[in-house]
Backbone bond lengths (Angstrom), bond angles and torsions (degrees), N, CA, C in turn:
res aa  C-N    CA-C-N  psi(-1)  N-CA   C-N-CA  omega(-1)  CA-C   N-CA-C  phi
1 M - - - 1.448 - - 1.539 107.50 -
2 N 1.303 115.78 128.30 1.468 116.38 -177.98 1.529 111.74 -78.78
3 R 1.313 114.47 164.67 1.463 121.27 -172.85 1.524 112.43 -60.18
4 R 1.317 117.69 -44.22 1.464 121.38 -176.81 1.530 110.76 -64.19
5 K 1.317 116.42 -42.30 1.460 120.40 -179.44 1.531 110.53 -64.47
6 K 1.323 115.86 -41.45 1.460 119.91 -179.02 1.530 111.10 -65.23
7 I 1.320 117.09 -42.45 1.470 120.99 178.27 1.515 110.32 -62.79
8 N 1.327 116.89 -45.84 1.474 120.84 178.68 1.514 111.15 -61.03
9 Q 1.324 116.78 -40.10 1.461 120.95 -179.15 1.530 110.88 -63.92
10 T 1.342 116.94 -43.77 1.464 119.19 -179.13 1.522 110.90 -68.40
11 L 1.324 117.52 -39.96 1.464 120.07 178.90 1.522 110.96 -64.83
12 K 1.331 116.11 -41.10 1.467 120.43 179.10 1.527 110.88 -62.95
13 S 1.335 115.97 -43.13 1.462 118.94 -178.69 1.525 111.36 -66.66
14 K 1.339 117.78 -38.37 1.465 120.25 177.42 1.521 110.83 -65.33
15 A 1.326 117.01 -40.77 1.464 121.15 179.26 1.526 110.21 -64.84
16 K 1.324 116.21 -39.67 1.465 120.92 -179.72 1.527 110.49 -64.37
17 K 1.338 116.93 -42.82 1.464 120.85 179.30 1.529 111.25 -66.12
18 A 1.335 116.75 -40.03 1.465 120.39 179.26 1.525 110.16 -65.33
19 N 1.320 116.89 -40.30 1.458 121.56 179.14 1.526 110.77 -65.97
20 A 1.318 117.08 -38.47 1.463 121.29 179.37 1.524 110.87 -65.47
21 K 1.336 117.28 -34.73 1.467 120.59 179.33 1.518 111.35 -67.62
22 L 1.332 117.25 -32.28 1.464 120.72 -178.59 1.522 111.59 -68.03
23 H 1.321 116.80 -35.40 1.458 121.42 -177.43 1.521 109.08 -97.32
24 A 1.313 116.29 93.51 1.457 121.61 -178.61 1.524 109.92 -67.56
25 S 1.289 115.98 149.17 1.456 122.13 -178.92 1.528 110.87 -74.25
26 N 1.318 116.22 150.03 1.464 121.43 176.43 1.525 111.48 -88.39
27 K 1.338 114.96 2.01 1.447 120.33 -178.67 1.524 110.05 -67.26
28 P 1.339 117.68 135.56 1.468 119.42 178.78 1.530 110.97 -67.55
29 K 1.318 116.51 151.76 1.452 121.72 -179.86 1.528 109.79 -65.63
30 Y 1.326 116.65 140.13 1.462 121.52 -178.48 1.521 110.51 -68.68
31 I 1.326 115.79 132.86 1.458 121.94 176.50 1.529 107.00 -118.62
32 S 1.315 116.97 121.72 1.460 121.08 -176.49 1.533 110.81 -66.63
33 K 1.318 113.91 163.12 1.463 120.25 -179.10 1.527 110.42 -60.83
34 D 1.325 116.58 -40.00 1.460 121.81 179.25 1.526 111.21 -62.93
35 E 1.335 114.84 -43.52 1.468 120.02 -179.96 1.532 110.58 -65.31
36 R 1.336 117.11 -40.73 1.481 120.46 178.44 1.521 110.47 -62.48
37 A 1.330 116.44 -41.03 1.470 120.35 179.57 1.527 110.38 -64.34
38 R 1.334 116.58 -42.35 1.459 120.70 179.56 1.524 110.84 -63.29
39 L 1.336 116.42 -42.63 1.468 120.09 179.04 1.529 111.16 -64.61
40 A 1.333 116.62 -38.19 1.461 120.23 178.95 1.523 110.51 -64.78
41 L 1.330 116.86 -41.02 1.467 120.04 178.68 1.519 111.30 -64.45
42 E 1.327 116.30 -42.26 1.466 120.04 178.44 1.526 110.83 -63.09
43 E 1.331 115.56 -40.24 1.466 119.81 -179.76 1.527 110.69 -65.48
44 Q 1.334 116.49 -40.77 1.460 120.46 178.24 1.528 110.26 -65.25
45 G 1.320 116.60 -37.42 1.463 120.76 178.32 1.514 111.49 -64.55
46 L 1.339 116.27 -39.56 1.462 120.15 178.93 1.521 110.95 -68.25
47 K 1.339 117.08 -38.12 1.466 119.93 179.84 1.531 110.47 -68.83
48 A 1.319 117.58 -34.02 1.458 121.69 179.98 1.541 110.60 -67.12
49 E 1.318 116.33 -34.26 1.462 120.26 179.93 1.534 111.23 -70.76
50 D 1.334 116.68 -32.78 1.483 119.85 -178.84 1.472 111.59 -73.73
C-alpha cells in the first residue's frame, strides 16, 4: 500500500468515526433484566398505594 493511499485511508476513517459520533442513535438505552424487574416492583408498589 503506498503512502498516499494509507494516509487518505486513515483520514477517511477518522472523519467517518467523528461523523458517526455527531449523529446519536435513536436506539433506547439498554436496561438490564435486573433493572427491569426492580422497576416493575416499584411500579407495582406505587399502584398498590393508590
